[in-house]
C-alpha positions, 0 to 999 in steps of 0.5 A, spaced: 761 783 043 761 788 049 767 784 053 771 785 046 770 792 046 771 793 053 778 790 053 779 794 047 778 800 050 782 800 055 788 797 051 787 802 046 787 808 051 793 805 055 797 804 048 795 811 046 797 815 052 804 811 054 806 811 046 805 819 046 801 818 040 795 822 043 794 826 049 791 823 055 785 828 054 784 826 047 785 819 048 780 819 054 775 822 050 776 819 043 777 812 045 771 811 049 767 815 044 768 811 038 768 804 042 761 807 045 758 808 038 760 801 036 757 798 042 751 802 041 749 797 035 749 791 041 746 794 047 739 791 048 733 794 051 729 791 056 725 788 051 731 785 048 731 789 042 737 794 039 735 801 038 742 804 035 739 811 035 737 811 043 743 808 045 748 813 041 744 818 044 745 815 051 752 816 050 751 824 052 748 822 058 753 817 060 758 822 059 755 828 063 751 824 068 753 822 075 757 816 073 761 820 068 763 827 069 758 828 075 762 824 079 769 828 078 766 835 078 767 837 085 774 834 084 775 838 078 773 844 082 778 842 087 783 841 083 783 848 079 783 852 086 788 847 089 793 849 083 792 856 084 792 856 091 799 853 092 801 857 085 800 863 089 804 861 095 810 859 091 810 865 087 810 869 094 816 865 096 813 861 102 816 854 101 823 857 099 825 857 107 822 850 108 826 847 102 832 851 105 831 848 112 830 841 109 836 841 106 840 843 112 837 837 116 838 832 110 842 835 106 842 834 098 842 826 098 837 824 093 837 817 097 835 821 104 830 825 100 826 819 097 826 815 103 823 822 107 818 823 101 815 815 102 815 816 110 811 823 109 806 820 104 805 814 109 804 819 115 799 823 111 795 817 108 793 815 115 787 819 113 785 814 107 784 820 102 789 819 096 787 826 094 789 829 101 795 826 100 797 828 094 795 835 095 799 835 101 806 832 099 807 834 092 806 842 093 811 841 099 816 837 096 816 839 088 820 845 089 825 841 093 826 836 087 826 841 082 832 845 086 836 838 086 834 837 079 831 830 081 826 827 076 819 829 078 816 822 076 821 820 081 817 824 086 810 822 083 812 814 083 815 814 091 808 818 093 804 813 089 807 807 092 806 809 099 799 812 098 798 805 095 800 801 100 797 805 106 790 805 102 789 798 105 788 800 111 781 798 114 778 805 113 781 805 106 775 805 101 777 798 098 778 795 104 771 797 107 768 796 100 771 789 100 768 787 107 761 790 106 761 786 099 763 779 103 758 781 109 764 781 114 767 786 120 772 790 116 777 788 122 776 780 120 778 782 113 784 786 115 787 783 121 791 778 118 793 782 113 797 787 118 804 783 117 803 783 109 802 790 109 808 792 114 812 788 109 809 792 103 811 799 107 818 796 108 818 794 101 816 802 099 822 804 103 827 799 099 824 802 092 825 809 094 832 807 096 833 804 089 830 810 086 834 815 090 840 811 089 838 811 081 837 819 082 844 820 085 847 816 080 844 820 074 846 826 078 853 824 077 856 824 085 859 818 088 859 822 095 855 822 101 852 829 099 851 832 093 852 839 092 846 844 091 844 851 091 837 854 090 836 857 083 837 864 083 831 869 082 830 873 076 828 880 077 820 878 076 821 872 081 824 877 086 818 882 086 813 877 087 816 875 094 813 876 100 817 874 106 814 878 111 808 874 110 811 867 111 808 866 118 801 868 116 802 864 109 804 858 113 798 858 118 793 858 112 796 852 109 796 849 116 788 851 116 787 849 109 790 842 111 786 842 118 780 843 114 781 838 109 782 833 114 777 835 120 772 840 118 767 835 114 767 841 109 768 839 101 775 840 099 773 844 093 770 849 098 776 849 102 781 850 096 776 856 094 776 860 100 784 858 101 785 861 094 782 867 096 785 868 102 792 867 099 790 872 094 788 878 098 794 876 103 799 876 098 797 881 092 791 885 094 792 889 088 787 887 083 791 888 077 796 883 081 791 878 082 789 878 075 796 877 073 797 871 078 791 867 076 793 868 069 800 865 070 797 859 073 790 858 069 794 854 063 796 849 068 790 849 072 785 848 066 789 843 062 789 838 068 782 839 070 780 838 062 784 831 063 780 830 069 773 831 066 776 827 060 777 821 065 770 822 067 767 821 060 771 815 060 768 812 066 761 814 064 761 811 057 765 804 060 759 804 066 753 806 062 754 802 056 755 795 060 762 794 058 765 794 065 760 789 067 761 785 061 768 785 062 767 782 069 763 776 067 768 774 062 774 775 067 770 770 072 768 765 066 775 764 063 778 761 069 778 753 068 776 748 074 783 745 074 786 752 077 781 753 082 786 751 088 790 757 086 784 762 085 787 766 091 793 767 088 790 768 081 786 773 084 792 777 088 796 777 081 791 780 077 788 785 083 793 791 081 792 790 074 785 790 074 785 797 077 786 799 070 780 796 068 775 796 074 773 802 078 772 800 086 765 800 086 764 795 080 770 791 082 768 790 090 761 790 089 760 787 082 766 782 081 769 780 088 762 777 090 762 772 083 770 771 085 768 769 092 762 765 090 767 761 085 772 760 090 768 757 095 765 752 090 773 749 089 773 749 097 776 756 098 774 761 103 771 767 100 775 771 105 782 769 102 779 772 095 777 778 098 784 779 102 788 777 096 784 783 092 785 788 097 793 787 096 792 790 089 785 792 087 785 800 087 790 800 093 797 799 090 793 800 083 789 807 084 795 812 083 796 809 076 789 808 074 785 812 069 779 810 073 780 815 079 781 822 079 786 822 084 791 819 079 790 825 075 791 830 081 797 826 082 800 827 075 797 834 075 800 837 081 807 833 080 807 836 072 808 829 069 806 826 063 800 820 065 804 815 060 811 816 063 808 816 070 804 809 069 811 806 065 815 808 071 810 806 077 806 800 074 812 795 075 813 797 082 806 797 084 805 790 081 811 788 085 809 791 091 802 787 090 806 781 089 811 782 095 805 782 100 801 777 096 807 772 098 807 775 105 800 773 106 801 766 103 806 765 108 803 768 114 796 764 112 792 771 111 791 768 104 790 760 104 790 756 098 
């Protein structure tokens, strides 16, 4: 029964969000709570009995515990203060000269901009952190996309694709988990995947080109460059500009990024301090500080609520055992006749499985079972692991409701989760299939 409830929870959540029947916050809380209550009638304790009252009471601890909201609390704080930080710098006009400079270099051609976005995200994601990639790329590029009237969903999709493929790097979380679960050195696992990953990155640039071409067509220009101008300033906006503090604001951004990458400080503390400094530097008057916080508080709190709701969803799914039950069911349904194609099956379902399993549950719970099953068919378990990392929480992590980074991405970009998933999931799935085909050709994944 837990298996049915687990899959029903995920399907209902995706349906509610993508059809816009419910807001992400409402769906992430309501759907798992309802299925969690139903699951309480089937969860047995150590003695093999079902204590419905105790099971329902436990839902609260699942929501607020370390596997639920506790796991996203620090990210939520970071999220709130990062929005306030970049919001204040935007108010001060810090990014306006940068946008003008970019436009002077690459012009206003959406194709060049989307390809440049992909390259920037690839470079930034060398550190392996989705949160850092999104925090650096989205605020820097969003004003440019807005100035050209390009879709914000395009920005989110391009960054997501680039970060997803780069997440396969040997220092990325999924690859490290896969190597640990298989008991092998991470380079033994990753080495043969270098060529498929490079092909995947090339595919990202190609998809970015297609998205840029689509934007160019939508904007109604057949010329090489699209004429664009920055939005005129209102009197209120002009009063907030602090052009004389541009250099110190840029230094503050660089210091914040450096602290994120190299200091070892928690991202939440970095952005708390950075926000306070940005406020004092640009708006020392307490009344003005209050106005600036109020101006961005709605967006910050709204998206933070989605993040904490996602924590509740994950906590209930883990705590009730629905994720574990789903893992066992997926392994059990594969017939013996398809055993020879086990690596291909694993690779095909890897990216979609990011919508069902968090990385720990998959790589430490599902992958060992998959690899053992494959070995019973005479197939190397390493091939299964390599096929898995081509999609599971790599190309799939920026669209999964089980990762805080997804909500950080959509929140910073100001896009609806359902719209982001509808646009990004097909392209991310295609990236996995392209890399899987390359892995089969180059022998990284063997049948």
